[in-house]
Structure formats: C-alpha cells, structure tokens
N, CA and C atoms as an extended XYZ file, in Angstrom:
315
Properties=species:S:1:pos:R:3:atomname:S:1:resname:S:1:resid:I:1 pbc="F F F"
N       241.349        2.671      119.800 N   UNK     1
C       240.550        3.752      119.245 CA  UNK     1
C       240.008        4.597      120.390 C   UNK     1
N       240.127        5.916      120.277 N   UNK     2
C       239.676        6.822      121.325 CA  UNK     2
C       238.673        7.842      120.816 C   UNK     2
N       237.866        7.488      119.840 N   UNK     3
C       236.881        8.439      119.326 CA  UNK     3
C       235.984        8.936      120.446 C   UNK     3
N       235.697       10.220      120.389 N   UNK     4
C       234.856       10.842      121.399 CA  UNK     4
C       235.657       11.515      122.486 C   UNK     4
N       236.827       10.971      122.794 N   UNK     5
C       237.668       11.617      123.795 CA  UNK     5
C       238.147       12.945      123.232 C   UNK     5
N       238.192       13.951      124.094 N   UNK     6
C       238.566       15.306      123.692 CA  UNK     6
C       239.914       15.674      124.279 C   UNK     6
N       240.760       16.305      123.469 N   UNK     7
C       241.974       16.941      123.961 CA  UNK     7
C       241.718       18.436      123.996 C   UNK     7
N       241.864       19.012      125.171 N   UNK     8
C       241.749       20.461      125.324 CA  UNK     8
C       243.155       21.029      125.429 C   UNK     8
N       243.434       22.039      124.620 N   UNK     9
C       244.726       22.711      124.663 CA  UNK     9
C       244.483       24.150      125.066 C   UNK     9
N       244.975       24.518      126.233 N   UNK    10
C       244.866       25.895      126.718 CA  UNK    10
C       246.262       26.504      126.706 C   UNK    10
N       246.422       27.566      125.939 N   UNK    11
C       247.708       28.253      125.828 CA  UNK    11
C       247.537       29.661      126.380 C   UNK    11
N       248.521       30.129      127.146 N   UNK    12
C       248.396       31.435      127.791 CA  UNK    12
C       249.750       31.889      128.321 C   UNK    12
N       249.790       33.130      128.760 N   UNK    13
C       250.936       33.673      129.465 CA  UNK    13
C       250.490       34.066      130.860 C   UNK    13
N       251.406       33.961      131.814 N   UNK    14
C       251.092       34.379      133.176 CA  UNK    14
C       251.466       35.847      133.345 C   UNK    14
N       250.833       36.483      134.315 N   UNK    15
C       251.101       37.893      134.569 CA  UNK    15
C       252.495       38.061      135.154 C   UNK    15
N       253.042       39.230      134.981 N   UNK    16
C       254.373       39.553      135.484 CA  UNK    16
C       254.418       39.388      137.000 C   UNK    16
N       255.509       38.835      137.471 N   UNK    17
C       255.733       38.707      138.904 CA  UNK    17
C       255.460       37.335      139.472 C   UNK    17
N       254.920       36.434      138.680 N   UNK    18
C       254.666       35.068      139.162 CA  UNK    18
C       255.801       34.170      138.687 C   UNK    18
N       256.517       33.588      139.639 N   UNK    19
C       257.630       32.702      139.295 CA  UNK    19
C       257.101       31.385      138.741 C   UNK    19
N       257.974       30.679      138.030 N   UNK    20
C       257.598       29.357      137.519 CA  UNK    20
C       257.164       28.437      138.654 C   UNK    20
N       257.926       28.442      139.752 N   UNK    21
C       257.618       27.571      140.879 CA  UNK    21
C       256.251       27.909      141.474 C   UNK    21
N       255.958       29.191      141.610 N   UNK    22
C       254.665       29.614      142.146 CA  UNK    22
C       253.537       29.193      141.208 C   UNK    22
N       253.741       29.393      139.905 N   UNK    23
C       252.701       29.038      138.951 CA  UNK    23
C       252.456       27.529      138.940 C   UNK    23
N       253.499       26.739      139.009 N   UNK    24
C       253.354       25.281      139.053 CA  UNK    24
C       252.507       24.871      140.260 C   UNK    24
N       252.730       25.494      141.414 N   UNK    25
C       251.937       25.146      142.600 CA  UNK    25
C       250.485       25.599      142.448 C   UNK    25
N       250.234       26.716      141.762 N   UNK    26
C       248.872       27.169      141.486 CA  UNK    26
C       248.160       26.159      140.589 C   UNK    26
N       248.847       25.683      139.550 N   UNK    27
C       248.240       24.705      138.638 CA  UNK    27
C       248.033       23.367      139.341 C   UNK    27
N       248.951       22.978      140.196 N   UNK    28
C       248.789       21.727      140.938 CA  UNK    28
C       247.507       21.769      141.779 C   UNK    28
N       247.268       22.881      142.429 N   UNK    29
C       246.032       23.050      143.215 CA  UNK    29
C       244.813       23.018      142.299 C   UNK    29
N       244.891       23.680      141.157 N   UNK    30
C       243.793       23.687      140.185 CA  UNK    30
C       243.456       22.263      139.746 C   UNK    30
N       244.465       21.492      139.419 N   UNK    31
C       244.237       20.133      138.919 CA  UNK    31
C       243.720       19.199      140.014 C   UNK    31
N       244.304       19.284      141.195 N   UNK    32
C       243.903       18.382      142.276 CA  UNK    32
C       242.536       18.739      142.859 C   UNK    32
N       242.273       20.038      143.033 N   UNK    33
C       241.059       20.461      143.732 CA  UNK    33
C       239.893       20.781      142.806 C   UNK    33
N       240.166       20.999      141.513 N   UNK    34
C       239.073       21.342      140.617 CA  UNK    34
C       238.943       20.370      139.449 C   UNK    34
N       239.905       20.379      138.515 N   UNK    35
C       239.746       19.580      137.290 CA  UNK    35
C       239.531       18.106      137.569 C   UNK    35
N       240.304       17.538      138.473 N   UNK    36
C       240.177       16.103      138.727 CA  UNK    36
C       238.825       15.742      139.339 C   UNK    36
N       238.083       16.733      139.801 N   UNK    37
C       236.762       16.499      140.381 CA  UNK    37
C       235.631       16.654      139.356 C   UNK    37
N       235.972       17.081      138.142 N   UNK    38
C       234.967       17.357      137.122 CA  UNK    38
C       234.596       16.089      136.344 C   UNK    38
N       233.337       16.022      135.922 N   UNK    39
C       232.855       14.888      135.131 CA  UNK    39
C       233.631       14.786      133.823 C   UNK    39
N       234.096       13.593      133.499 N   UNK    40
C       234.772       13.342      132.235 CA  UNK    40
C       236.269       13.582      132.246 C   UNK    40
N       236.823       14.106      133.335 N   UNK    41
C       238.267       14.382      133.387 CA  UNK    41
C       239.049       13.085      133.319 C   UNK    41
N       240.065       13.051      132.437 N   UNK    42
C       240.937       11.875      132.307 CA  UNK    42
C       242.326       12.181      132.861 C   UNK    42
N       242.988       13.196      132.309 N   UNK    43
C       244.319       13.567      132.797 CA  UNK    43
C       244.683       14.967      132.315 C   UNK    43
N       245.805       15.453      132.823 N   UNK    44
C       246.231       16.809      132.514 CA  UNK    44
C       247.748       16.875      132.524 C   UNK    44
N       248.281       17.777      131.717 N   UNK    45
C       249.732       17.945      131.616 CA  UNK    45
C       250.041       19.434      131.492 C   UNK    45
N       250.990       19.919      132.273 N   UNK    46
C       251.443       21.312      132.207 CA  UNK    46
C       252.735       21.357      131.406 C   UNK    46
N       252.787       22.245      130.413 N   UNK    47
C       253.938       22.338      129.521 CA  UNK    47
C       254.419       23.785      129.496 C   UNK    47
N       255.719       23.986      129.620 N   UNK    48
C       256.310       25.330      129.538 CA  UNK    48
C       256.608       25.631      128.083 C   UNK    48
N       256.142       26.792      127.604 N   UNK    49
C       256.361       27.202      126.223 CA  UNK    49
C       257.756       27.745      125.994 C   UNK    49
N       258.055       28.071      124.740 N   UNK    50
C       259.375       28.595      124.378 CA  UNK    50
C       259.531       30.074      124.697 C   UNK    50
N       258.425       30.807      124.753 N   UNK    51
C       258.464       32.237      125.055 CA  UNK    51
C       258.428       32.441      126.573 C   UNK    51
N       259.009       33.548      127.040 N   UNK    52
C       258.933       33.821      128.487 CA  UNK    52
C       257.482       33.892      128.956 C   UNK    52
N       257.212       33.294      130.069 N   UNK    53
C       255.904       33.244      130.731 CA  UNK    53
C       254.823       32.543      129.917 C   UNK    53
N       255.205       31.793      128.869 N   UNK    54
C       254.230       31.057      128.051 CA  UNK    54
C       254.083       29.639      128.594 C   UNK    54
N       252.820       29.217      128.736 N   UNK    55
C       252.497       27.895      129.257 CA  UNK    55
C       251.372       27.284      128.441 C   UNK    55
N       251.267       25.964      128.512 N   UNK    56
C       250.142       25.237      127.933 CA  UNK    56
C       249.688       24.195      128.937 C   UNK    56
N       248.381       23.988      128.992 N   UNK    57
C       247.831       22.870      129.739 CA  UNK    57
C       247.120       21.987      128.718 C   UNK    57
N       247.527       20.726      128.681 N   UNK    58
C       246.921       19.738      127.791 CA  UNK    58
C       246.074       18.817      128.662 C   UNK    58
N       244.807       18.707      128.328 N   UNK    59
C       243.917       17.870      129.118 CA  UNK    59
C       243.159       16.915      128.215 C   UNK    59
N       242.822       15.776      128.775 N   UNK    60
C       241.967       14.812      128.081 CA  UNK    60
C       240.676       14.667      128.861 C   UNK    60
N       239.577       14.680      128.105 N   UNK    61
C       238.232       14.606      128.670 CA  UNK    61
C       237.446       13.510      127.953 C   UNK    61
N       236.416       13.033      128.585 N   UNK    62
C       235.571       12.015      127.989 CA  UNK    62
C       234.832       12.505      126.763 C   UNK    62
N       234.583       13.820      126.693 N   UNK    63
C       233.892       14.395      125.535 CA  UNK    63
C       234.154       15.893      125.468 C   UNK    63
N       233.881       16.477      124.312 N   UNK    64
C       234.009       17.928      124.143 CA  UNK    64
C       233.029       18.630      125.083 C   UNK    64
N       231.815       18.096      125.202 N   UNK    65
C       230.804       18.710      126.068 CA  UNK    65
C       231.277       18.769      127.522 C   UNK    65
N       231.915       17.706      128.010 N   UNK    66
C       232.418       17.699      129.386 CA  UNK    66
C       233.557       18.691      129.560 C   UNK    66
N       234.428       18.803      128.567 N   UNK    67
C       235.525       19.768      128.637 CA  UNK    67
C       234.986       21.190      128.684 C   UNK    67
N       234.024       21.490      127.836 N   UNK    68
C       233.454       22.841      127.804 CA  UNK    68
C       232.685       23.156      129.089 C   UNK    68
N       231.992       22.183      129.637 N   UNK    69
C       231.264       22.383      130.894 CA  UNK    69
C       232.242       22.677      132.032 C   UNK    69
N       233.356       21.948      132.084 N   UNK    70
C       234.374       22.188      133.114 CA  UNK    70
C       234.970       23.589      132.963 C   UNK    70
N       235.219       24.020      131.726 N   UNK    71
C       235.756       25.363      131.495 CA  UNK    71
C       234.768       26.426      131.968 C   UNK    71
N       233.493       26.207      131.693 N   UNK    72
C       232.461       27.148      132.132 CA  UNK    72
C       232.423       27.209      133.657 C   UNK    72
N       232.475       26.060      134.305 N   UNK    73
C       232.465       26.012      135.765 CA  UNK    73
C       233.706       26.651      136.370 C   UNK    73
N       234.844       26.498      135.690 N   UNK    74
C       236.094       27.056      136.194 CA  UNK    74
C       236.029       28.577      136.303 C   UNK    74
N       235.287       29.216      135.414 N   UNK    75
C       235.226       30.674      135.392 CA  UNK    75
C       234.477       31.261      136.594 C   UNK    75
N       233.746       30.428      137.332 N   UNK    76
C       232.980       30.955      138.461 CA  UNK    76
C       233.271       30.282      139.799 C   UNK    76
N       234.082       29.236      139.804 N   UNK    77
C       234.354       28.514      141.049 CA  UNK    77
C       235.455       29.229      141.844 C   UNK    77
N       235.211       29.530      143.123 N   UNK    78
C       236.226       30.212      143.937 CA  UNK    78
C       237.547       29.439      144.057 C   UNK    78
N       237.501       28.115      143.930 N   UNK    79
C       238.720       27.295      144.018 CA  UNK    79
C       239.713       27.670      142.915 C   UNK    79
N       239.222       28.155      141.778 N   UNK    80
C       240.079       28.439      140.623 CA  UNK    80
C       240.542       29.894      140.550 C   UNK    80
N       240.193       30.688      141.553 N   UNK    81
C       240.478       32.127      141.492 CA  UNK    81
C       241.972       32.432      141.351 C   UNK    81
N       242.830       31.769      142.113 N   UNK    82
C       244.276       32.026      142.014 CA  UNK    82
C       244.776       31.755      140.599 C   UNK    82
N       244.298       30.666      139.998 N   UNK    83
C       244.711       30.355      138.632 CA  UNK    83
C       244.237       31.438      137.665 C   UNK    83
N       242.978       31.792      137.739 N   UNK    84
C       242.424       32.795      136.821 CA  UNK    84
C       243.138       34.130      136.953 C   UNK    84
N       243.466       34.523      138.187 N   UNK    85
C       244.161       35.801      138.408 CA  UNK    85
C       245.614       35.761      137.929 C   UNK    85
N       246.180       34.576      137.778 N   UNK    86
C       247.582       34.465      137.357 CA  UNK    86
C       247.754       34.574      135.843 C   UNK    86
N       246.643       34.522      135.081 N   UNK    87
C       246.716       34.549      133.615 CA  UNK    87
C       246.560       35.954      133.063 C   UNK    87
N       247.272       36.232      131.970 N   UNK    88
C       247.030       37.446      131.189 CA  UNK    88
C       245.872       37.118      130.258 C   UNK    88
N       244.669       37.653      130.513 N   UNK    89
C       243.494       37.232      129.753 CA  UNK    89
C       243.592       37.491      128.248 C   UNK    89
N       244.397       38.457      127.846 N   UNK    90
C       244.550       38.757      126.411 CA  UNK    90
C       245.298       37.659      125.672 C   UNK    90
N       245.985       36.783      126.394 N   UNK    91
C       246.816       35.759      125.753 CA  UNK    91
C       246.188       34.376      125.745 C   UNK    91
N       245.036       34.214      126.362 N   UNK    92
C       244.420       32.889      126.520 CA  UNK    92
C       243.818       32.412      125.198 C   UNK    92
N       244.215       31.214      124.787 N   UNK    93
C       243.664       30.551      123.595 CA  UNK    93
C       243.322       29.123      123.990 C   UNK    93
N       242.086       28.718      123.726 N   UNK    94
C       241.655       27.364      124.082 CA  UNK    94
C       241.122       26.668      122.843 C   UNK    94
N       241.572       25.433      122.651 N   UNK    95
C       241.093       24.612      121.539 CA  UNK    95
C       240.591       23.284      122.085 C   UNK    95
N       239.503       22.791      121.482 N   UNK    96
C       238.943       21.485      121.821 CA  UNK    96
C       239.036       20.630      120.568 C   UNK    96
N       239.745       19.522      120.678 N   UNK    97
C       239.988       18.663      119.525 CA  UNK    97
C       239.521       17.246      119.829 C   UNK    97
N       238.811       16.633      118.895 N   UNK    98
C       238.361       15.257      119.076 CA  UNK    98
C       239.495       14.304      118.732 C   UNK    98
N       239.782       13.386      119.643 N   UNK    99
C       240.822       12.392      119.400 CA  UNK    99
C       240.320       11.358      118.398 C   UNK    99
N       241.166       10.996      117.464 N   UNK   100
C       240.831        9.994      116.459 CA  UNK   100
C       241.516        8.667      116.765 C   UNK   100
N       242.786        8.708      117.129 N   UNK   101
C       243.554        7.473      117.378 CA  UNK   101
C       244.727        7.803      118.290 C   UNK   101
N       245.141        6.871      119.093 N   UNK   102
C       246.379        7.045      119.852 CA  UNK   102
C       247.175        5.765      119.846 C   UNK   102
N       248.454        5.900      120.126 N   UNK   103
C       249.369        4.769      120.179 CA  UNK   103
C       250.158        4.879      121.457 C   UNK   103
N       250.365        3.771      122.120 N   UNK   104
C       251.141        3.741      123.350 CA  UNK   104
C       252.122        2.584      123.301 C   UNK   104
N       253.202        2.763      123.989 N   UNK   105
C       254.208        1.713      124.058 CA  UNK   105
C       253.815        0.702      125.085 C   UNK   105
C-alpha cells in the first residue's frame, strides 16, 4: 500500500532547436542537481511523447505537499534555469495524483 505517495505528471513540449540528446542532458542535470535534493523525492522518469517535441516527466514524492513545494522552488532556483528555458510554457500541464496501490514483480 502506498497511500500518501504522490505521482506528479508533467507534460510539455520543448522549444524549437533543442535536440532530444540536449534535452535529455538538461533533464539529467535537473534531476541530479535539483529534484533529487528536494524533500520527499522518491524517483523520476523521463518519457518521450508521441508528438514531436512532446515529453513527460513522471515523479514520485512522499506527499502532494512535497511535490508542490518542489515545483514552487523549481520556478526560482538558478540550477533549474536551463530546464525552464527549454520548455514552451504554453504547453506545460502538471497533475498531482495520490497513489492508492502499486504492484511490483
């Protein structure tokens, strides 16, 4: 049972001119230098969408409050500037979902 754990789903498109390889390295820096240092961070996954330049980041947090606090901090931390500048802000959609149950092999 994983009640209380939050799944954050961030969906967005990157701005024109950023290659997949470049964007992956930007997200790697974001995850290693910022998200993994935040309270409640569990893990993160980068997923390429079906549309050109569409991406999703799936993250697990200890709580919705911790996920939202990290998102708020991300908007002002200089470490995250490259990531923020790489996104088309009109396409950003973020959802916070409470986990009810999970199954693992």
